[in-house]
Residue, then its C-alpha position, 0 to 999 in steps of 0.5 A: m908360700r901362697v900370697v893372697l891380696t885382701n882389702e887389709g893388705f897382703l896375707f902370707s900363708e905357709m907352703t901349699h902341698t903343691d909348693e912342696t911338691d914343686l919343691r921336691r921335683a925342683e930339687k930332683l931336677l937340680i940333683h939330676l943336672f949337676s950329676q951330669e955336669d958341674e956348671y950351668t948358667a942360671g938361664e939354662i936352669y930356669d929354661l929347663g925347670n920352665k919346661q917342667g912347669l917349675s918357677v924361678d922362685i921354686l928353683k932358687k928355694a931348691k938350690s938353697k937347700l942343696p949344696i950348690e954354689a952360685i958363681h958370679p963372674d966378674p963383668r970385667d973379665h972377658g973370658n981370659g982371666e984378665a981385666p980389660 
């Protein structure tokens, strides 16, 4: 999706060809990564995507199209499965 600021406000357009290409590239990257290992941090994914010119938004959009589940660890968990 492309967003353009005009005198009347923001104009939203459909995905551009570049967006679609980036989305496919992001999907391929995620499929490749998760065929190698089961878990990555979001930061690892974003860093690897950034090195390939992929934005966080495109990576998130690609993730939403694939059977990838985000796991949000409990901030109270200190790595031993027990709360403090």
